[in-house]
Biopython code that builds the backbone (N, CA, C, O; Angstrom):
import numpy as np
from Bio.PDB.StructureBuilder import StructureBuilder

atoms = [
    (1, "MET", "N", (-37.432, 222.137, 115.648)),
    (1, "MET", "CA", (-36.633, 223.283, 115.192)),
    (1, "MET", "C", (-36.964, 223.129, 113.649)),
    (1, "MET", "O", (-37.054, 222.082, 113.009)),
    (2, "GLY", "N", (-37.132, 224.500, 113.190)),
    (2, "GLY", "CA", (-37.329, 224.728, 111.847)),
    (2, "GLY", "C", (-38.547, 224.253, 111.312)),
    (2, "GLY", "O", (-38.481, 223.791, 110.173)),
    (3, "THR", "N", (-39.940, 224.264, 112.033)),
    (3, "THR", "CA", (-41.192, 223.736, 111.506)),
    (3, "THR", "C", (-41.415, 224.162, 109.963)),
    (3, "THR", "O", (-41.746, 223.447, 109.017)),
    (4, "MET", "N", (-41.129, 225.566, 110.000)),
    (4, "MET", "CA", (-41.544, 225.998, 108.487)),
    (4, "MET", "C", (-40.637, 225.397, 107.492)),
    (4, "MET", "O", (-41.087, 225.122, 106.380)),
    (5, "ASP", "N", (-39.298, 225.146, 107.809)),
    (5, "ASP", "CA", (-38.369, 224.592, 106.816)),
    (5, "ASP", "C", (-38.957, 223.081, 106.508)),
    (5, "ASP", "O", (-38.907, 222.588, 105.381)),
    (6, "ARG", "N", (-39.479, 222.459, 107.565)),
    (6, "ARG", "CA", (-39.972, 221.069, 107.459)),
    (6, "ARG", "C", (-41.075, 221.050, 106.530)),
    (6, "ARG", "O", (-41.080, 220.277, 105.571)),
    (7, "ILE", "N", (-42.052, 221.897, 106.776)),
    (7, "ILE", "CA", (-43.191, 222.166, 105.779)),
    (7, "ILE", "C", (-42.783, 222.407, 104.532)),
    (7, "ILE", "O", (-43.376, 221.843, 103.613)),
    (8, "LYS", "N", (-41.797, 223.207, 104.287)),
    (8, "LYS", "CA", (-41.371, 223.674, 102.740)),
    (8, "LYS", "C", (-40.612, 222.288, 102.295)),
    (8, "LYS", "O", (-40.795, 221.975, 101.118)),
    (9, "ASN", "N", (-39.894, 221.530, 102.977)),
    (9, "ASN", "CA", (-39.228, 220.460, 102.645)),
    (9, "ASN", "C", (-40.283, 219.392, 102.091)),
    (9, "ASN", "O", (-40.178, 218.767, 101.035)),
    (10, "GLU", "N", (-41.330, 219.313, 103.035)),
    (10, "GLU", "CA", (-42.569, 218.148, 102.555)),
    (10, "GLU", "C", (-43.159, 218.595, 101.362)),
    (10, "GLU", "O", (-43.416, 217.772, 100.484)),
    (11, "ALA", "N", (-43.476, 220.112, 101.172)),
    (11, "ALA", "CA", (-44.013, 220.561, 100.032)),
    (11, "ALA", "C", (-43.158, 220.209, 98.718)),
    (11, "ALA", "O", (-43.618, 219.726, 97.683)),
    (12, "GLU", "N", (-41.947, 220.516, 98.947)),
    (12, "GLU", "CA", (-40.973, 220.063, 97.740)),
    (12, "GLU", "C", (-41.005, 218.573, 97.564)),
    (12, "GLU", "O", (-40.984, 218.253, 96.376)),
    (13, "ASP", "N", (-41.041, 217.760, 98.252)),
    (13, "ASP", "CA", (-41.039, 216.375, 98.110)),
    (13, "ASP", "C", (-42.388, 215.933, 97.603)),
    (13, "ASP", "O", (-42.449, 214.907, 96.925)),
    (14, "LEU", "N", (-43.471, 216.625, 97.879)),
    (14, "LEU", "CA", (-44.823, 216.194, 97.367)),
    (14, "LEU", "C", (-44.843, 216.563, 95.871)),
    (14, "LEU", "O", (-45.283, 215.772, 95.037)),
    (15, "ALA", "N", (-44.382, 217.719, 95.560)),
    (15, "ALA", "CA", (-44.345, 218.480, 94.340)),
    (15, "ALA", "C", (-43.360, 217.515, 93.241)),
    (15, "ALA", "O", (-43.629, 217.339, 92.053)),
    (16, "GLY", "N", (-42.279, 217.007, 93.902)),
    (16, "GLY", "CA", (-41.349, 216.119, 93.124)),
    (16, "GLY", "C", (-42.232, 214.856, 92.762)),
    (16, "GLY", "O", (-42.239, 214.389, 91.623)),
    (17, "LYS", "N", (-42.945, 214.355, 93.764)),
    (17, "LYS", "CA", (-43.655, 212.915, 93.422)),
    (17, "LYS", "C", (-44.737, 213.393, 92.345)),
    (17, "LYS", "O", (-44.914, 212.673, 91.362)),
    (18, "ALA", "N", (-45.422, 214.498, 92.478)),
    (18, "ALA", "CA", (-46.412, 214.966, 91.511)),
    (18, "ALA", "C", (-45.656, 214.902, 90.120)),
    (18, "ALA", "O", (-46.095, 214.147, 89.253)),
    (19, "LYS", "N", (-44.426, 215.747, 89.863)),
    (19, "LYS", "CA", (-43.977, 215.782, 88.646)),
    (19, "LYS", "C", (-43.327, 214.434, 88.135)),
    (19, "LYS", "O", (-43.265, 214.169, 86.935)),
    (20, "GLU", "N", (-42.853, 213.609, 89.114)),
    (20, "GLU", "CA", (-42.527, 212.095, 88.381)),
    (20, "GLU", "C", (-43.691, 211.360, 88.097)),
    (20, "GLU", "O", (-43.587, 210.573, 87.156)),
    (21, "THR", "N", (-45.023, 211.433, 88.807)),
    (21, "THR", "CA", (-46.135, 210.726, 88.246)),
    (21, "THR", "C", (-46.298, 211.227, 86.978)),
    (21, "THR", "O", (-46.205, 210.520, 85.974)),
    (22, "VAL", "N", (-46.610, 212.774, 86.957)),
    (22, "VAL", "CA", (-47.052, 213.197, 85.725)),
    (22, "VAL", "C", (-45.990, 212.825, 84.438)),
    (22, "VAL", "O", (-46.405, 212.533, 83.317)),
    (23, "GLY", "N", (-44.792, 212.879, 84.743)),
    (23, "GLY", "CA", (-43.837, 212.445, 83.751)),
    (23, "GLY", "C", (-44.013, 211.048, 83.227)),
    (23, "GLY", "O", (-43.862, 210.808, 82.029)),
    (24, "LYS", "N", (-44.339, 210.091, 84.133)),
    (24, "LYS", "CA", (-44.607, 208.706, 83.863)),
    (24, "LYS", "C", (-45.865, 208.706, 82.945)),
    (24, "LYS", "O", (-45.893, 208.066, 81.894)),
    (25, "ILE", "N", (-46.762, 209.355, 83.338)),
    (25, "ILE", "CA", (-48.094, 209.315, 82.610)),
    (25, "ILE", "C", (-48.002, 209.761, 81.128)),
    (25, "ILE", "O", (-48.595, 209.222, 80.193)),
    (26, "VAL", "N", (-47.092, 210.924, 81.048)),
    (26, "VAL", "CA", (-47.092, 211.462, 79.513)),
    (26, "VAL", "C", (-45.931, 210.982, 78.861)),
    (26, "VAL", "O", (-45.655, 211.340, 77.716)),
    (27, "GLY", "N", (-45.136, 210.089, 79.601)),
    (27, "GLY", "CA", (-43.893, 209.618, 79.086)),
    (27, "GLY", "C", (-42.712, 210.696, 78.842)),
    (27, "GLY", "O", (-41.966, 210.735, 77.863)),
    (28, "ASP", "N", (-42.716, 211.532, 79.921)),
    (28, "ASP", "CA", (-41.618, 212.444, 79.787)),
    (28, "ASP", "C", (-40.434, 212.194, 80.850)),
    (28, "ASP", "O", (-40.437, 212.606, 82.010)),
    (29, "ASP", "N", (-39.437, 211.448, 80.238)),
    (29, "ASP", "CA", (-38.392, 211.038, 81.249)),
    (29, "ASP", "C", (-37.637, 212.189, 81.721)),
    (29, "ASP", "O", (-36.928, 211.961, 82.702)),
    (30, "GLU", "N", (-37.622, 213.392, 81.247)),
    (30, "GLU", "CA", (-36.895, 214.624, 81.808)),
    (30, "GLU", "C", (-37.875, 214.962, 82.968)),
    (30, "GLU", "O", (-37.372, 215.368, 84.016)),
    (31, "LYS", "N", (-39.079, 214.847, 82.890)),
    (31, "LYS", "CA", (-40.073, 215.464, 84.023)),
    (31, "LYS", "C", (-39.896, 214.203, 85.145)),
    (31, "LYS", "O", (-39.935, 214.532, 86.331)),
    (32, "VAL", "N", (-39.744, 213.073, 84.882)),
    (32, "VAL", "CA", (-39.622, 212.080, 85.892)),
    (32, "VAL", "C", (-38.374, 212.299, 86.681)),
    (32, "VAL", "O", (-38.434, 212.190, 87.905)),
    (33, "ALA", "N", (-37.194, 212.613, 86.066)),
    (33, "ALA", "CA", (-36.035, 212.895, 86.449)),
    (33, "ALA", "C", (-36.002, 214.153, 87.494)),
    (33, "ALA", "O", (-35.464, 214.164, 88.601)),
    (34, "GLU", "N", (-36.637, 215.091, 86.924)),
    (34, "GLU", "CA", (-36.816, 216.426, 87.684)),
    (34, "GLU", "C", (-37.434, 216.170, 88.892)),
    (34, "GLU", "O", (-36.919, 216.519, 89.954)),
    (35, "GLY", "N", (-38.713, 215.471, 88.814)),
    (35, "GLY", "CA", (-39.326, 215.063, 90.098)),
    (35, "GLY", "C", (-38.587, 214.115, 91.131)),
    (35, "GLY", "O", (-38.779, 214.192, 92.344)),
    (36, "ARG", "N", (-37.738, 213.228, 90.543)),
    (36, "ARG", "CA", (-36.836, 212.565, 91.601)),
    (36, "ARG", "C", (-35.894, 213.428, 92.086)),
    (36, "ARG", "O", (-35.506, 213.277, 93.244)),
    (37, "LYS", "N", (-35.429, 214.361, 91.360)),
    (37, "LYS", "CA", (-34.439, 215.361, 92.051)),
    (37, "LYS", "C", (-34.863, 216.279, 93.098)),
    (37, "LYS", "O", (-34.242, 216.621, 94.104)),
    (38, "ASP", "N", (-36.172, 216.669, 92.648)),
    (38, "ASP", "CA", (-36.810, 217.411, 93.868)),
    (38, "ASP", "C", (-36.876, 216.625, 95.111)),
    (38, "ASP", "O", (-36.550, 217.064, 96.214)),
    (39, "GLN", "N", (-37.337, 215.378, 94.863)),
    (39, "GLN", "CA", (-37.571, 214.484, 96.040)),
    (39, "GLN", "C", (-36.231, 214.355, 96.891)),
    (39, "GLN", "O", (-36.163, 214.592, 98.097)),
    (40, "ALA", "N", (-35.284, 213.987, 96.166)),
    (40, "ALA", "CA", (-33.900, 213.796, 96.749)),
    (40, "ALA", "C", (-33.321, 215.257, 97.564)),
    (40, "ALA", "O", (-32.696, 215.244, 98.625)),
    (41, "SER", "N", (-33.622, 216.235, 96.943)),
    (41, "SER", "CA", (-33.317, 217.483, 97.539)),
    (41, "SER", "C", (-34.065, 217.787, 98.892)),
    (41, "SER", "O", (-33.531, 218.228, 99.910)),
    (42, "ALA", "N", (-35.302, 217.494, 98.737)),
    (42, "ALA", "CA", (-36.061, 217.597, 100.059)),
    (42, "ALA", "C", (-35.481, 216.531, 101.226)),
    (42, "ALA", "O", (-35.313, 216.816, 102.412)),
    (43, "GLY", "N", (-35.249, 215.379, 100.665)),
    (43, "GLY", "CA", (-34.647, 214.498, 101.723)),
    (43, "GLY", "C", (-33.350, 214.952, 102.346)),
    (43, "GLY", "O", (-33.095, 214.800, 103.541)),
    (44, "VAL", "N", (-32.590, 215.489, 101.513)),
    (44, "VAL", "CA", (-31.227, 215.988, 102.157)),
    (44, "VAL", "C", (-31.598, 217.219, 103.002)),
    (44, "VAL", "O", (-31.014, 217.377, 104.074)),
    (45, "LYS", "N", (-32.549, 218.125, 102.586)),
    (45, "LYS", "CA", (-32.820, 219.064, 103.542)),
    (45, "LYS", "C", (-33.451, 218.582, 104.823)),
    (45, "LYS", "O", (-33.133, 219.089, 105.899)),
    (46, "ASN", "N", (-34.210, 217.754, 104.744)),
    (46, "ASN", "CA", (-34.760, 217.165, 106.023)),
    (46, "ASN", "C", (-33.595, 216.409, 106.808)),
    (46, "ASN", "O", (-33.603, 216.294, 108.034)),
    (47, "ALA", "N", (-32.700, 215.959, 106.072)),
    (47, "ALA", "CA", (-31.617, 215.159, 106.977)),
    (47, "ALA", "C", (-30.684, 216.334, 107.711)),
    (47, "ALA", "O", (-30.098, 216.129, 108.774)),
    (48, "GLY", "N", (-30.638, 217.513, 107.028)),
    (48, "GLY", "CA", (-29.934, 218.633, 107.692)),
    (48, "GLY", "C", (-30.814, 219.077, 108.807)),
    (48, "GLY", "O", (-30.132, 219.258, 109.816)),
    (49, "GLU", "N", (-31.934, 219.291, 108.976)),
    (49, "GLU", "CA", (-32.765, 219.548, 109.799)),
    (49, "GLU", "C", (-32.632, 218.563, 110.968)),
    (49, "GLU", "O", (-32.532, 218.936, 112.137)),
    (50, "ASP", "N", (-32.637, 217.418, 110.618)),
    (50, "ASP", "CA", (-32.379, 216.220, 111.720)),
    (50, "ASP", "C", (-31.070, 216.449, 112.449)),
    (50, "ASP", "O", (-31.003, 216.275, 113.666)),
    (51, "VAL", "N", (-30.051, 216.829, 111.741)),
    (51, "VAL", "CA", (-28.771, 217.145, 112.434)),
    (51, "VAL", "C", (-28.902, 218.257, 113.312)),
    (51, "VAL", "O", (-28.398, 218.152, 114.430)),
    (52, "LYS", "N", (-29.515, 219.345, 112.984)),
    (52, "LYS", "CA", (-29.690, 220.410, 113.674)),
    (52, "LYS", "C", (-30.460, 220.267, 114.948)),
    (52, "LYS", "O", (-30.155, 220.845, 115.991)),
    (53, "ASP", "N", (-31.609, 219.358, 114.778)),
    (53, "ASP", "CA", (-32.261, 218.974, 115.944)),
    (53, "ASP", "C", (-31.464, 218.209, 117.055)),
    (53, "ASP", "O", (-31.609, 218.394, 118.264)),
    (54, "ALA", "N", (-30.566, 217.286, 116.446)),
    (54, "ALA", "CA", (-29.757, 216.441, 117.334)),
    (54, "ALA", "C", (-28.819, 217.184, 118.022)),
    (54, "ALA", "O", (-28.547, 216.927, 119.194)),
    (55, "ALA", "N", (-28.179, 218.286, 117.264)),
    (55, "ALA", "CA", (-27.084, 219.049, 117.806)),
    (55, "ALA", "C", (-27.938, 219.890, 119.026)),
    (55, "ALA", "O", (-27.461, 219.976, 120.157)),
    (56, "SER", "N", (-29.188, 220.471, 118.685)),
    (56, "SER", "CA", (-29.805, 221.161, 119.701)),
    (56, "SER", "C", (-30.047, 220.358, 120.986)),
    (56, "SER", "O", (-29.767, 220.815, 122.094)),
    (57, "ASN", "N", (-30.611, 219.067, 120.778)),
    (57, "ASN", "CA", (-30.802, 218.067, 121.885)),
    (57, "ASN", "C", (-29.429, 217.727, 122.694)),
    (57, "ASN", "O", (-29.414, 217.550, 123.912)),
    (58, "ALA", "N", (-28.473, 217.671, 122.002)),
    (58, "ALA", "CA", (-27.252, 217.274, 122.788)),
    (58, "ALA", "C", (-26.891, 218.509, 123.554)),
    (58, "ALA", "O", (-26.602, 218.376, 124.743)),
    (59, "LYS", "N", (-26.877, 219.728, 122.990)),
    (59, "LYS", "CA", (-26.564, 220.988, 123.641)),
    (59, "LYS", "C", (-27.262, 221.015, 125.035)),
    (59, "LYS", "O", (-26.664, 221.163, 126.100)),
    (60, "ASP", "N", (-28.778, 220.833, 124.869)),
    (60, "ASP", "CA", (-29.640, 220.841, 125.881)),
    (60, "ASP", "C", (-29.265, 219.745, 127.160)),
    (60, "ASP", "O", (-29.234, 220.015, 128.361)),
    (61, "ALA", "N", (-29.043, 218.671, 126.623)),
    (61, "ALA", "CA", (-28.799, 217.359, 127.550)),
    (61, "ALA", "C", (-27.357, 217.619, 128.295)),
    (61, "ALA", "O", (-27.118, 217.108, 129.389)),
    (62, "ALA", "N", (-26.407, 218.467, 127.599)),
    (62, "ALA", "CA", (-25.308, 218.729, 128.227)),
    (62, "ALA", "C", (-25.317, 219.797, 129.359)),
    (62, "ALA", "O", (-24.616, 219.714, 130.367)),
    (63, "LYS", "N", (-26.307, 220.951, 129.049)),
    (63, "LYS", "CA", (-26.489, 221.882, 129.963)),
    (63, "LYS", "C", (-27.278, 221.360, 131.102)),
    (63, "LYS", "O", (-27.193, 221.825, 132.238)),
    (64, "ASP", "N", (-28.007, 220.433, 130.780)),
    (64, "ASP", "CA", (-28.919, 219.926, 132.024)),
    (64, "ASP", "C", (-27.852, 218.842, 132.983)),
    (64, "ASP", "O", (-27.816, 218.828, 134.214)),
    (65, "ALA", "N", (-27.214, 218.169, 132.269)),
    (65, "ALA", "CA", (-26.001, 217.278, 133.051)),
    (65, "ALA", "C", (-25.035, 218.096, 134.012)),
    (65, "ALA", "O", (-24.555, 217.732, 135.085)),
    (66, "LEU", "N", (-24.877, 219.334, 133.316)),
    (66, "LEU", "CA", (-23.859, 220.218, 133.934)),
    (66, "LEU", "C", (-24.628, 221.091, 135.104)),
    (66, "LEU", "O", (-24.035, 221.720, 135.980)),
    (67, "GLY", "N", (-25.899, 221.020, 134.971)),
    (67, "GLY", "CA", (-26.624, 221.940, 135.695)),
    (67, "GLY", "C", (-26.683, 223.240, 135.782)),
    (67, "GLY", "O", (-26.802, 223.867, 136.834)),
    (68, "SER", "N", (-26.582, 223.813, 134.410)),
    (68, "SER", "CA", (-26.679, 225.161, 134.210)),
    (68, "SER", "C", (-27.799, 225.573, 133.653)),
    (68, "SER", "O", (-27.975, 226.772, 133.434)),
]
sb = StructureBuilder()
sb.init_structure("model")
sb.init_model(0)
sb.init_chain("A")
sb.init_seg("    ")
for serial, (resi, resn, name, xyz) in enumerate(atoms, 1):
    if name == "N":
        sb.init_residue(resn, " ", resi, " ")
    sb.init_atom(name, np.array(xyz, "f"), 0.0, 1.0, " ", f" {name:<3s}", serial, name[0])
structure = sb.get_structure()
């Protein structure tokens, strides 16, 4: 569920890692923090996708169990 959302989240995570790395290289603590924030945001979004997937799977399992 939400393949494009997962791709966007992964892109956000990678961009955050890049920002963090660049910030470390140039000594920009603000850029490091921004990169970490982007990574955390992507992680939260991925967790939301996991919850949606689990709910969808539970709904499908309930339908199968009830024979509908």
